[in-house]
C-alpha positions in Angstrom: 81.0 -110.5 -65.5 80.9 -112.1 -62.0 77.7 -113.7 -61.0 76.9 -113.4 -57.3 74.1 -115.2 -55.4 72.8 -113.6 -52.2 70.9 -115.9 -49.9 69.2 -114.0 -47.1 65.6 -113.7 -45.9 65.9 -110.0 -45.1 63.5 -108.3 -47.4 65.3 -105.0 -47.7 68.8 -106.5 -48.3 68.3 -106.8 -52.1 67.5 -103.1 -52.5 70.5 -102.2 -50.2 73.0 -104.4 -52.2 71.7 -103.0 -55.5 72.2 -99.5 -54.2 75.7 -100.1 -52.7 77.0 -101.9 -55.8 75.1 -100.0 -58.4 78.2 -98.8 -60.2 79.6 -102.3 -60.7 76.2 -103.5 -61.8 75.9 -100.6 -64.3 79.4 -101.4 -65.6 78.4 -105.0 -65.9 81.2 -106.2 -63.6 78.7 -107.8 -61.2 75.4 -109.6 -61.7 73.4 -110.3 -58.5 70.8 -113.1 -58.0 68.7 -113.3 -54.8 67.2 -116.1 -52.8 65.3 -116.1 -49.5 66.6 -119.4 -48.1 69.0 -122.3 -48.9 66.5 -124.2 -51.0 65.9 -121.2 -53.2 69.6 -120.7 -53.4 70.2 -124.3 -54.6 67.5 -123.9 -57.2 69.0 -120.7 -58.5 72.4 -122.4 -58.8 70.8 -125.2 -60.8 69.4 -122.6 -63.2 72.7 -120.6 -63.2 75.6 -123.0 -63.1 78.0 -120.1 -63.8 77.5 -118.5 -60.3 80.9 -117.6 -59.0 80.3 -116.8 -55.3 77.5 -117.0 -52.7 76.9 -114.6 -49.9 74.7 -116.4 -47.4 73.1 -115.6 -44.0 73.0 -118.3 -41.4 69.5 -118.0 -39.9 67.0 -118.6 -42.8 63.7 -120.5 -43.0 63.5 -124.0 -44.7 67.3 -124.3 -45.1 69.8 -122.4 -43.1 73.1 -121.1 -44.3 75.3 -123.7 -42.6 73.2 -126.5 -44.3 73.5 -124.7 -47.6 77.3 -124.7 -47.2 77.4 -128.4 -46.9 75.2 -128.8 -50.0 77.2 -126.4 -52.2 80.1 -128.8 -52.5 77.8 -131.4 -53.9 76.2 -129.0 -56.4 79.3 -127.1 -57.6 82.6 -127.4 -55.6 84.0 -124.4 -57.6 81.6 -121.9 -56.0 83.1 -120.0 -53.1 80.8 -119.0 -50.2 81.0 -116.0 -47.8 78.8 -116.1 -44.7 77.2 -112.8 -43.9 75.6 -113.1 -40.5 74.9 -111.5 -37.1 75.9 -114.8 -35.5 79.5 -113.9 -35.4 80.5 -116.1 -32.5 83.5 -118.4 -32.8 81.4 -121.6 -32.9 79.5 -120.4 -35.9 82.6 -119.2 -37.6 84.4 -122.5 -37.1 81.4 -124.5 -38.2 81.1 -122.3 -41.4 84.8 -122.7 -42.1 84.7 -126.5 -41.6 81.8 -126.7 -44.1 83.8 -124.9 -46.7 83.1 -121.1 -46.3 85.8 -119.0 -47.8 85.3 -116.1 -45.4 82.9 -114.6 -42.8 81.5 -111.1 -42.5 79.4 -110.0 -39.5 76.2 -107.9 -39.5 75.5 -105.0 -39.4 77.4 -105.1 -42.7 80.3 -102.8 -43.3 80.0 -102.6 -47.1 83.6 -101.5 -47.6 84.7 -104.6 -45.8 82.2 -106.7 -47.7 83.4 -105.3 -51.0 87.0 -106.2 -50.3 86.0 -109.6 -49.1 84.0 -110.2 -52.3 86.9 -109.1 -54.6 89.2 -111.5 -52.7 86.7 -114.3 -53.0 86.0 -113.7 -56.7 89.8 -113.8 -57.5 90.1 -117.1 -55.6 87.1 -118.5 -57.5 88.6 -117.4 -60.8 92.0 -119.0 -60.0 90.3 -122.2 -59.1 88.5 -122.3 -62.4 91.7 -121.5 -64.3 93.5 -124.3 -62.5 90.8 -126.7 -63.3 90.8 -125.6 -67.0 94.6 -126.1 -67.1 94.3 -129.6 -65.7 91.6 -130.5 -68.2 93.8 -129.1 -71.1 96.8 -131.0 -69.8 94.9 -134.2 -69.5 93.5 -133.7 -73.1 97.1 -133.0 -74.2 98.3 -136.3 -72.6 95.5 -138.2 -74.5 97.0 -137.2 -77.8 100.7 -136.7 -77.2 103.4 -139.2 -76.3 105.0 -138.8 -72.8 108.4 -138.4 -74.3 107.1 -135.6 -76.5 105.7 -133.8 -73.4 109.1 -134.0 -71.7 110.7 -132.6 -74.8 108.2 -129.8 -74.9 109.4 -128.7 -71.4 113.1 -128.7 -72.4 115.4 -125.9 -73.6 116.0 -127.9 -76.8 112.3 -127.5 -77.6 112.4 -123.8 -77.0 115.4 -123.5 -79.4 113.6 -125.7 -82.0 110.6 -123.4 -82.0 112.8 -120.6 -83.2 114.5 -122.6 -86.0 113.4 -121.8 -89.6 114.7 -123.8 -92.5 114.3 -124.6 -96.1 113.1 -128.2 -96.6 112.5 -130.5 -99.6 109.0 -132.0 -99.2 105.6 -132.6 -100.8 102.4 -131.0 -99.7 98.8 -132.2 -100.4 95.6 -130.3 -100.1 92.6 -132.6 -99.8 89.2 -131.0 -100.0 85.7 -132.5 -99.6 83.8 -131.4 -102.6 80.5 -129.4 -102.1 80.5 -130.1 -98.3 79.6 -126.5 -97.6 76.2 -127.0 -99.1 75.0 -129.4 -96.4 76.2 -127.1 -93.6 73.5 -124.6 -94.7 70.7 -127.1 -94.4 71.6 -129.6 -91.6 72.0 -129.2 -87.8 75.5 -128.0 -86.7 76.1 -131.1 -84.5 75.3 -133.5 -87.4 77.5 -131.5 -89.9 80.5 -131.4 -87.5 80.2 -135.1 -86.6 80.1 -136.1 -90.2 83.1 -133.8 -91.1 85.1 -135.2 -88.3 84.5 -138.8 -89.5 85.7 -137.8 -92.9 88.8 -136.1 -91.4 89.5 -139.1 -89.2 89.6 -141.4 -92.2 91.9 -139.0 -94.1 94.3 -138.6 -91.2 94.7 -142.4 -90.8 95.8 -142.7 -94.4 98.2 -139.7 -94.1 99.7 -141.2 -91.0 100.1 -144.6 -92.7 102.4 -142.9 -95.3 104.3 -141.1 -92.5 102.7 -137.8 -93.4 102.1 -134.9 -91.1 98.7 -133.2 -90.9 99.7 -129.6 -91.0 96.2 -128.1 -90.5 92.5 -128.3 -91.1 91.2 -125.5 -93.3 87.4 -125.6 -93.3 86.5 -128.9 -95.0 90.1 -129.3 -96.4 93.2 -131.0 -95.0 96.7 -129.8 -95.6 99.3 -132.6 -95.3 103.1 -132.5 -95.6 105.4 -135.4 -96.4 109.1 -135.3 -95.8 111.9 -137.8 -96.1 112.6 -140.5 -98.7 110.1 -140.8 -101.5 108.0 -138.0 -100.0 106.2 -137.4 -103.3 105.4 -141.1 -103.8 104.0 -141.3 -100.3 101.9 -138.2 -100.7 100.3 -139.7 -103.9 99.8 -143.1 -102.2 98.0 -141.4 -99.3 95.9 -139.4 -101.6 94.9 -142.5 -103.7 94.0 -144.3 -100.5 91.9 -141.4 -99.2 90.0 -141.1 -102.6 89.2 -144.8 -102.6 88.1 -144.9 -98.9 86.0 -141.8 -99.3 84.3 -143.3 -102.4 83.4 -146.4 -100.4 81.5 -144.4 -97.8 77.6 -144.5 -97.8 75.5 -141.4 -98.4 74.7 -139.5 -95.2 72.4 -136.5 -94.7 71.7 -136.9 -98.4 75.4 -136.2 -99.2 77.7 -138.5 -101.2 81.3 -137.5 -100.3 84.0 -137.0 -103.0 87.4 -135.4 -102.7 89.5 -133.1 -104.9 93.2 -133.1 -104.3 96.2 -131.0 -105.3 99.8 -132.2 -104.8 103.1 -130.4 -105.3 106.7 -131.1 -104.4 109.9 -129.1 -104.0 111.6 -126.6 -101.7 109.5 -124.8 -99.1 110.2 -122.8 -95.9 109.4 -124.5 -92.7 109.0 -122.4 -89.6 106.9 -121.2 -86.6 104.5 -118.7 -88.1 101.7 -116.7 -86.4 101.2 -114.0 -83.8 103.2 -113.8 -80.7 100.7 -111.2 -79.3 97.9 -113.8 -79.6 100.2 -116.6 -78.5 99.1 -118.5 -81.5 101.9 -119.9 -83.7 101.8 -122.8 -86.2 104.8 -124.8 -87.2 104.0 -124.9 -90.9 105.4 -124.7 -94.4 105.0 -121.8 -96.8 106.2 -120.8 -100.2 105.4 -121.1 -103.9 105.3 -124.9 -103.9 102.6 -124.8 -101.1 100.6 -122.1 -102.9 100.7 -124.1 -106.2 99.4 -127.2 -104.4 96.5 -125.2 -103.1 95.7 -123.8 -106.6 95.9 -127.4 -108.0 93.3 -128.5 -105.5 91.0 -125.6 -106.4 91.3 -126.6 -110.1 90.6 -130.3 -109.4 87.2 -131.8 -109.9 85.5 -134.6 -108.0 87.8 -137.6 -107.6 90.7 -135.8 -109.3 94.3 -135.8 -108.0 96.3 -133.1 -109.9 100.0 -132.7 -110.0 102.4 -130.5 -112.1 104.6 -131.7 -115.0 107.7 -131.5 -112.8 106.0 -133.9 -110.3 104.9 -136.2 -113.1 108.5 -136.5 -114.3 109.5 -137.7 -110.9 106.7 -140.4 -110.5 105.8 -141.4 -114.0 107.5 -144.8 -113.5 105.4 -145.5 -110.5 102.0 -144.1 -111.2 99.6 -144.0 -114.1 98.8 -140.4 -115.0 96.9 -138.6 -117.7 97.9 -135.3 -119.2 95.2 -132.7 -118.7 96.9 -129.9 -120.6 98.1 -126.4 -119.8 96.1 -124.0 -117.6 96.5 -120.7 -116.0 96.3 -121.0 -112.2 95.3 -118.2 -110.0 98.0 -115.6 -109.3 100.4 -117.5 -111.6 102.0 -115.5 -114.5 102.9 -118.6 -116.5 100.7 -121.5 -117.6 101.3 -124.8 -115.9 100.9 -128.3 -117.4 98.7 -130.5 -115.3 98.5 -134.2 -114.9 95.9 -136.3 -113.3 97.0 -139.3 -111.2 94.8 -142.3 -112.1 96.3 -145.1 -110.0 
């Protein structure tokens, strides 16, 4: 819905505008606000920062339309203004344009002309907001992504890479914050999110230290993937470090953080997966190895790091592990022997 502020001291103008644009108001395309002078208009904008365009007369008490134009840029430079006035001489038109007016409509108002002018102004305002949003997103992207990566993202090589799907040998870890959901039901949203983000930041640092990749955040769980030499060892090292660091944290909001972790290793499919219609695609890994790691995490208790017997055979010379026994994991037809990584 487009929000339009009309600044004019003519008492009957509000009723006339509501009549002429009643269909768009009824269809919730337009919402009109009204002010009798420039001061009232500025107050309305302070109360409604999402105003898109202003239709303003020139001759008004307290603050005229030309003065209002000069103030609009200070209050909100994204708002586009159209002067609607009987003072249609070239001097007033030029003054209005020099002070930032997008267009000028003379009185008596031809409402067909006004409607076309409004649509053009609304589209211009929308494009300005979209441009600003794109700039913000680009600047945010530059905060987190290396310049060479950004250049690569604009290349044909990047486009081809997005379409490549492959089978990779890797390790995946699911790291969950135990019982965190409980505090989200009793604490303020800002406090919960800030606390969760601090936990995630700690985890991410340890994952990166072991050359791991944060695949995604799933609620209060992190999915991390490790590729390359000794990927299983590095996944376990990162998990041990995360468990130790989390255990050192003080209680906050009456909550003592603990993690449960599931790790699995083997072949998995790596590809760009999602919906082209929504333009949301994740470059991620899928397959039985990934599903099993998630089931292991679900089976783990507080401070537990669980791996399969196959993983144990690969790392038993490097890590102390205890055999838990055989268990039936969800959606698995065969029981799996579990080991807990101690240190």
